[in-house]
N, C-alpha and C positions, 0 to 999 in steps of 0.2 A: 579415518574419515572425520571430516569437520562438521560437527552437528550444527554449529552456528551458521555456517554458510548454507546448509541445507534448509534450515528453518527460515532464514532470511529470504532465500529464493522462493520458498513456498508462499511466504507472506506477500512478497512483492507480486508473484504470479497471481495469487488470489485477488489482490487489490486491483491489479491491471485488468483481469477478466471481469470483475464486477464493474469497474469503471467503464470498460468498453461496452458492456451490456447496457448500463444506464445511459451512456451518451448516445448510443444508437437508437434507443427507444424514447429519448427526451425531445421536447420541442426545442426550437431554436433559442428561445429566451432562457430555457432551463440549462442548456448546454454550457454556457459560460459559468453559471453558478456551480455546476457539477465539476467542471474542470478545476476551478479554484479549490473546491472542497477536496477533490481527489489529490491534488498536490499536497495540501495540508495533511491529509490522512497518510499519504505515503511517507512524508517526513516524520510524522508521529510514530508510525510503525518502525521506521528505521531507528529512531531514538529509543523506543522500547526494546528492540532487539539488541542494541548496543548496551543498554543498561543490564539486560539479562546476561549478556556475555561477560560484562564486567563482574557481575554478581557471582557467576559460575567459576571465575578464576580464583 
């Protein structure tokens, strides 16, 4: 079993769920800001997971 893939999937799923909730409850002007911040957050989570995976090897 690949722990890295499971953890990365859980992190992306949690981020996507949170982003979906925030976007659905936000006003129109807040939606564009949230989308940009969400993209940055997803990239940051991916970088952290890659760093953790490299550390574990």
